[in-house]
Backbone as CSV, one residue per row, in Angstrom:
resi,resn,N_x,N_y,N_z,CA_x,CA_y,CA_z,C_x,C_y,C_z
1,MET,59.189,-19.895,-89.484,58.669,-18.552,-89.643,57.862,-18.171,-88.407
2,ASN,58.011,-16.919,-87.962,57.259,-16.419,-86.808,55.776,-16.327,-87.146
3,ASP,54.955,-16.152,-86.103,53.518,-16.020,-86.328,53.178,-14.736,-87.070
4,ARG,54.054,-13.727,-86.996,53.869,-12.474,-87.723,55.176,-12.127,-88.426
5,PHE,55.060,-11.800,-89.693,56.235,-11.504,-90.508,55.856,-10.403,-91.482
6,GLU,56.668,-9.343,-91.578,56.374,-8.218,-92.464,57.627,-7.857,-93.245
7,THR,57.461,-7.583,-94.543,58.628,-7.278,-95.358,58.281,-6.428,-96.572
8,THR,59.292,-5.754,-97.077,59.207,-5.039,-98.351,60.160,-5.679,-99.364
9,ASP,60.847,-6.715,-98.950,61.863,-7.373,-99.776,61.273,-8.591,-100.486
10,ILE,61.356,-8.626,-101.799,60.735,-9.705,-102.582,61.344,-11.069,-102.256
11,LYS,62.634,-11.121,-101.934,63.249,-12.409,-101.583,62.665,-12.954,-100.287
12,GLU,62.401,-12.076,-99.331,61.787,-12.513,-98.083,60.334,-12.944,-98.307
13,VAL,59.615,-12.252,-99.203,58.249,-12.670,-99.543,58.288,-14.067,-100.145
14,ASP,59.232,-14.311,-101.051,59.345,-15.635,-101.675,59.674,-16.716,-100.652
15,GLU,60.499,-16.398,-99.654,60.803,-17.366,-98.587,59.549,-17.677,-97.772
16,ALA,58.755,-16.648,-97.472,57.503,-16.877,-96.744,56.561,-17.741,-97.575
17,LEU,56.488,-17.489,-98.864,55.627,-18.298,-99.732,56.088,-19.749,-99.777
18,LYS,57.410,-19.978,-99.796,57.928,-21.358,-99.747,57.460,-22.042,-98.463
19,HIS,57.485,-21.301,-97.360,57.048,-21.855,-96.072,55.604,-22.354,-96.152
20,PHE,54.769,-21.663,-96.935,53.362,-22.045,-97.082,53.096,-22.797,-98.387
21,ASN,54.139,-23.392,-98.979,54.009,-24.163,-100.217,53.311,-23.336,-101.302
22,HIS,53.613,-22.046,-101.326,53.048,-21.104,-102.304,51.526,-21.131,-102.308
23,PHE,50.914,-21.504,-101.179,49.458,-21.602,-101.032,48.840,-22.538,-102.073
24,HIS,49.610,-23.499,-102.540,49.116,-24.438,-103.556,47.971,-25.276,-102.989
25,ASP,46.850,-25.317,-103.691,45.652,-26.078,-103.308,45.028,-25.628,-101.988
26,ASP,45.353,-24.427,-101.534,44.713,-23.895,-100.331,43.426,-23.177,-100.744
27,HIS,42.639,-22.776,-99.767,41.349,-22.151,-100.066,41.315,-20.719,-99.555
28,VAL,40.778,-19.819,-100.359,40.610,-18.435,-99.945,39.408,-18.360,-99.011
29,ALA,39.641,-17.892,-97.790,38.560,-17.754,-96.814,37.951,-16.356,-96.865
30,GLY,38.675,-15.383,-97.429,38.115,-14.041,-97.521,39.072,-13.054,-98.143
31,ILE,38.497,-12.025,-98.735,39.256,-10.892,-99.258,38.574,-9.638,-98.731
32,GLU,39.357,-8.782,-98.088,38.835,-7.537,-97.526,39.632,-6.377,-98.108
33,ILE,38.946,-5.318,-98.475,39.598,-4.132,-99.029,39.255,-2.962,-98.123
34,LYS,40.301,-2.267,-97.625,40.102,-1.135,-96.727,40.587,0.140,-97.395
35,PHE,39.800,1.193,-97.244,40.188,2.519,-97.706,40.282,3.399,-96.466
36,GLU,41.484,3.905,-96.182,41.709,4.715,-94.986,42.245,6.082,-95.391
37,ASN,42.151,7.024,-94.474,42.568,8.400,-94.741,41.892,8.930,-95.992
38,TYR,40.624,8.607,-96.099,39.811,9.003,-97.238,39.543,10.505,-97.184
39,LYS,39.851,11.181,-98.272,39.585,12.608,-98.375,38.774,12.823,-99.640
40,ALA,37.521,13.224,-99.511,36.624,13.329,-100.657,36.945,14.522,-101.563
41,LEU,37.567,15.572,-101.004,37.873,16.762,-101.791,39.361,17.075,-101.684
42,ASP,39.946,17.535,-102.780,41.350,17.947,-102.729,41.434,19.409,-102.282
43,ASP,42.623,19.979,-102.319,42.826,21.349,-101.837,42.056,22.388,-102.651
44,ASP,41.702,22.055,-103.891,40.925,22.962,-104.747,39.430,22.666,-104.689
45,ASP,38.994,21.871,-103.701,37.599,21.466,-103.529,37.061,20.645,-104.696
46,ALA,37.938,19.967,-105.413,37.514,19.053,-106.477,37.366,17.660,-105.881
47,SER,36.381,16.922,-106.358,36.125,15.574,-105.845,37.258,14.627,-106.233
48,THR,37.736,13.859,-105.259,38.812,12.900,-105.533,38.324,11.463,-105.487
49,GLY,37.135,11.227,-104.920,36.693,9.852,-104.738,37.656,9.138,-103.810
50,ILE,37.870,7.859,-104.036,38.782,7.097,-103.167,40.168,6.954,-103.782
51,ARG,40.389,7.643,-104.893,41.666,7.533,-105.614,42.869,7.751,-104.704
52,ASN,42.818,8.761,-103.852,43.975,9.095,-103.019,43.938,8.461,-101.627
53,ALA,42.962,7.614,-101.367,42.881,6.957,-100.066,44.024,5.949,-99.917
54,ASP,44.430,5.695,-98.683,45.388,4.627,-98.414,44.636,3.316,-98.528
55,LYS,45.133,2.419,-99.380,44.446,1.157,-99.633,45.217,-0.003,-99.010
56,THR,44.474,-0.898,-98.357,45.028,-2.129,-97.810,44.117,-3.269,-98.255
57,VAL,44.720,-4.334,-98.762,43.958,-5.524,-99.145,44.385,-6.646,-98.206
58,ILE,43.399,-7.326,-97.613,43.685,-8.419,-96.687,43.114,-9.705,-97.274
59,LEU,43.991,-10.648,-97.521,43.629,-11.947,-98.073,43.776,-12.973,-96.959
60,THR,42.732,-13.743,-96.691,42.802,-14.804,-95.684,42.736,-16.140,-96.402
61,VAL,43.751,-16.976,-96.155,43.875,-18.264,-96.830,43.835,-19.378,-95.796
62,ASN,43.014,-20.402,-96.052,42.965,-21.596,-95.216,44.014,-22.554,-95.777
63,THR,45.123,-22.692,-95.065,46.200,-23.551,-95.541,45.952,-24.991,-95.135
64,TYR,46.388,-25.894,-95.946,46.232,-27.330,-95.704,44.780,-27.689,-95.386
65,PRO,43.807,-27.298,-96.218,42.404,-27.491,-95.869,41.964,-28.948,-95.809
66,TYR,42.760,-29.867,-96.364,42.338,-31.272,-96.414,42.810,-32.080,-95.216
67,ARG,43.570,-31.467,-94.318,44.107,-32.198,-93.173,43.569,-31.602,-91.881
68,LYS,42.927,-32.396,-91.070,42.325,-31.900,-89.836,43.351,-31.263,-88.911
69,GLU,44.558,-31.820,-88.870,45.563,-31.305,-87.938,46.151,-29.971,-88.392
70,HIS,45.814,-29.515,-89.570,46.356,-28.260,-90.082,45.255,-27.239,-90.344
71,LYS,44.380,-27.058,-89.393,43.348,-26.028,-89.546,43.995,-24.682,-89.222
72,GLN,44.706,-24.165,-90.182,45.450,-22.933,-89.982,45.056,-21.931,-91.055
73,ARG,44.821,-20.723,-90.637,44.562,-19.655,-91.598,45.740,-18.701,-91.567
74,VAL,46.048,-18.174,-92.721,47.111,-17.191,-92.845,46.482,-15.929,-93.411
75,GLN,46.714,-14.843,-92.721,46.242,-13.554,-93.208,47.417,-12.872,-93.900
76,VAL,47.204,-12.498,-95.159,48.231,-11.790,-95.926,47.719,-10.374,-96.114
77,LYS,48.445,-9.423,-95.537,48.016,-8.027,-95.600,48.938,-7.282,-96.562
78,PHE,48.341,-6.744,-97.619,49.066,-5.975,-98.620,48.926,-4.504,-98.254
79,LYS,50.048,-3.840,-97.982,50.033,-2.437,-97.564,50.644,-1.574,-98.663
80,GLY,50.270,-0.317,-98.678,50.764,0.576,-99.721,50.304,0.108,-101.091
81,VAL,49.048,-0.280,-101.191,48.512,-0.859,-102.427,48.409,0.221,-103.508
82,LYS,49.016,-0.073,-104.651,48.931,0.822,-105.810,47.760,0.423,-106.702
83,SER,47.545,-0.914,-106.858,46.418,-1.394,-107.652,46.100,-2.828,-107.240
84,PHE,44.849,-3.240,-107.498,44.436,-4.612,-107.249,43.331,-4.959,-108.233
85,GLU,43.281,-6.232,-108.619,42.279,-6.697,-109.571,41.925,-8.149,-109.274
86,ILE,40.683,-8.491,-109.522,40.266,-9.885,-109.603,39.738,-10.035,-111.017
87,LEU,40.447,-10.791,-111.834,40.118,-10.944,-113.242,39.467,-12.289,-113.474
88,SER,38.309,-12.284,-114.094,37.583,-13.519,-114.350,37.295,-13.637,-115.844
89,PRO,37.513,-14.801,-116.429,37.228,-14.966,-117.857,35.720,-14.920,-118.111
90,LEU,35.357,-14.696,-119.363,33.938,-14.642,-119.720,33.234,-15.952,-119.420
91,GLU,33.919,-17.050,-119.670,33.343,-18.368,-119.387,34.180,-19.061,-118.330
92,ASP,33.513,-19.680,-117.365,34.194,-20.424,-116.318,34.141,-21.899,-116.674
93,HIS,35.303,-22.528,-116.720,35.369,-23.941,-117.079,35.463,-24.844,-115.856
94,GLY,35.176,-24.284,-114.680,35.252,-25.056,-113.454,34.043,-25.948,-113.270
95,PRO,34.027,-26.711,-112.174,32.943,-27.656,-111.937,31.623,-26.987,-111.569
96,LYS,31.645,-25.713,-111.160,30.434,-24.994,-110.763,30.452,-23.629,-111.439
97,GLU,29.338,-22.922,-111.352,29.343,-21.551,-111.838,30.206,-20.710,-110.930
98,GLY,30.875,-19.742,-111.509,31.721,-18.846,-110.727,33.045,-19.493,-110.396
99,PRO,33.996,-18.684,-109.922,35.321,-19.230,-109.623,35.305,-20.146,-108.410
100,THR,36.109,-21.184,-108.452,36.339,-22.023,-107.286,37.448,-21.330,-106.504
101,TRP,37.209,-21.020,-105.247,38.106,-20.149,-104.502,39.280,-20.877,-103.860
102,GLY,39.694,-21.974,-104.430,40.952,-22.590,-104.036,42.043,-21.972,-104.886
103,THR,43.285,-22.014,-104.426,44.355,-21.333,-105.157,45.300,-22.316,-105.817
104,LEU,45.837,-21.880,-106.927,46.979,-22.535,-107.545,48.209,-21.874,-106.950
105,ASP,49.366,-22.119,-107.521,50.578,-21.510,-106.993,50.507,-19.986,-107.020
106,THR,51.216,-19.365,-106.095,51.291,-17.917,-105.977,52.652,-17.468,-106.485
107,TYR,52.673,-16.358,-107.209,53.915,-15.837,-107.776,54.099,-14.389,-107.360
108,THR,55.334,-13.987,-107.143,55.651,-12.587,-106.869,56.813,-12.179,-107.748
109,ARG,56.860,-10.895,-108.046,58.004,-10.337,-108.776,57.999,-8.834,-108.561
110,HIS,59.139,-8.204,-108.868,59.205,-6.747,-108.786,58.361,-6.158,-109.893
111,GLU,57.605,-5.145,-109.564,56.840,-4.415,-110.563,57.795,-3.421,-111.219
112,PRO,57.768,-3.328,-112.544,58.723,-2.430,-113.218,58.377,-0.958,-112.993
113,THR,58.688,-0.480,-111.796,58.504,0.930,-111.458,59.866,1.600,-111.535
114,PRO,59.920,2.926,-111.519,61.229,3.591,-111.627,62.267,3.090,-110.627
115,ASP,61.854,2.844,-109.372,62.840,2.349,-108.399,62.774,0.839,-108.200
116,GLY,61.802,0.163,-108.826,61.707,-1.294,-108.752,61.374,-1.837,-107.380
117,SER,60.783,-1.006,-106.515,60.562,-1.445,-105.136,59.194,-2.073,-104.901
118,ASP,58.255,-1.881,-105.794,56.927,-2.446,-105.591,56.911,-3.939,-105.885
119,ILE,56.015,-4.639,-105.211,55.880,-6.092,-105.346,54.576,-6.389,-106.077
120,LYS,54.649,-7.245,-107.079,53.448,-7.696,-107.773,53.174,-9.119,-107.318
121,TRP,51.972,-9.354,-106.788,51.551,-10.654,-106.275,50.459,-11.173,-107.194
122,GLU,50.549,-12.413,-107.583,49.549,-12.990,-108.486,49.283,-14.433,-108.106
123,PHE,48.012,-14.806,-108.078,47.697,-16.230,-108.007,46.425,-16.489,-108.794
124,GLY,46.303,-17.746,-109.225,45.129,-18.170,-109.968,44.262,-19.053,-109.100
125,PHE,42.953,-19.009,-109.364,42.023,-19.868,-108.649,41.928,-21.206,-109.375
126,ILE,41.678,-22.271,-108.617,41.526,-23.601,-109.186,40.306,-23.589,-110.087
127,CYS,40.440,-24.119,-111.259,39.353,-24.187,-112.249,38.879,-22.779,-112.615
128,GLY,38.623,-22.571,-113.841,37.967,-21.349,-114.252,38.857,-20.229,-114.728
129,GLY,40.109,-20.204,-114.357,41.028,-19.195,-114.871,40.953,-17.827,-114.233
130,THR,40.241,-17.652,-113.121,40.195,-16.364,-112.451,41.544,-16.089,-111.800
131,LYS,42.005,-14.821,-111.862,43.288,-14.431,-111.271,43.098,-13.283,-110.302
132,PHE,43.932,-13.255,-109.264,43.972,-12.182,-108.282,45.333,-11.523,-108.420
133,LEU,45.355,-10.210,-108.628,46.598,-9.461,-108.776,46.592,-8.281,-107.817
134,VAL,47.725,-8.007,-107.190,47.861,-6.807,-106.366,49.292,-6.297,-106.499
135,ILE,49.427,-4.978,-106.569,50.738,-4.336,-106.579,50.801,-3.482,-105.323
136,CYS,51.834,-3.722,-104.502,51.935,-3.036,-103.218,53.392,-2.801,-102.862
137,SER,53.606,-2.084,-101.753,54.974,-1.816,-101.317,55.406,-2.685,-100.145
138,LYS,54.450,-3.283,-99.420,54.790,-4.075,-98.230,53.779,-5.206,-98.073
139,ILE,54.249,-6.364,-97.618,53.366,-7.507,-97.371,53.636,-8.036,-95.952
140,ALA,52.552,-8.283,-95.218,52.657,-8.863,-93.879,51.918,-10.187,-93.852
141,PHE,52.503,-11.189,-93.209,51.882,-12.505,-93.031,51.575,-12.675,-91.550
142,LEU,50.387,-13.157,-91.241,49.996,-13.415,-89.863,49.325,-14.776,-89.797
143,LYS,49.927,-15.719,-89.062,49.327,-17.049,-88.912,48.258,-16.993,-87.836
144,GLN,47.112,-17.618,-88.129,46.012,-17.700,-87.191,45.613,-19.164,-87.074
145,VAL,45.752,-19.744,-85.903,45.379,-21.135,-85.695,43.938,-21.152,-85.195
146,SER,43.085,-21.952,-85.870,41.673,-21.999,-85.462,41.358,-23.294,-84.759
C-alpha cells in the first residue's frame, strides 16, 4: 500500500484495513473533528449551528505499538461525514476508569442509504465496551513514520 491512499469503495477500504491487520490491538493516538465552510445563518437568517458545516473526522492510530521497529502512525481521514459517535457504556469494565484507547478489530460496511454509497466504520476499544462509529462518503489513509 502507498503512503497515501484514498477511496470511496468499501472493498478498497477493506483491503487497506487488511494491510493494517484491521488495527487489531493498536492504540488510538488522537481523534480530531473539523467543521469547515461553517455558515451560522441560512438564507432566511435562521440559525443553523454547525449542522450544515462540512465535517471531517481524523483518527490517528499507532500501529504495532508493542514493537520498537514499527513505530508507525496511520492517519485515517473520514471525509463527507454524515454522522459520528463515540458510545460509552454506563459502567466501564476495563482495568482503569474510562475507556482504554487501544482498538479491537475494525469493521466497515455500506450504510443502508438510498444509493448505498456511504461507508459505516466501526471499532471497539479494548476493555470497557466503548465504540467509535462514523458514517462518511470517503476515507483516506496516510502512513506517518515517527
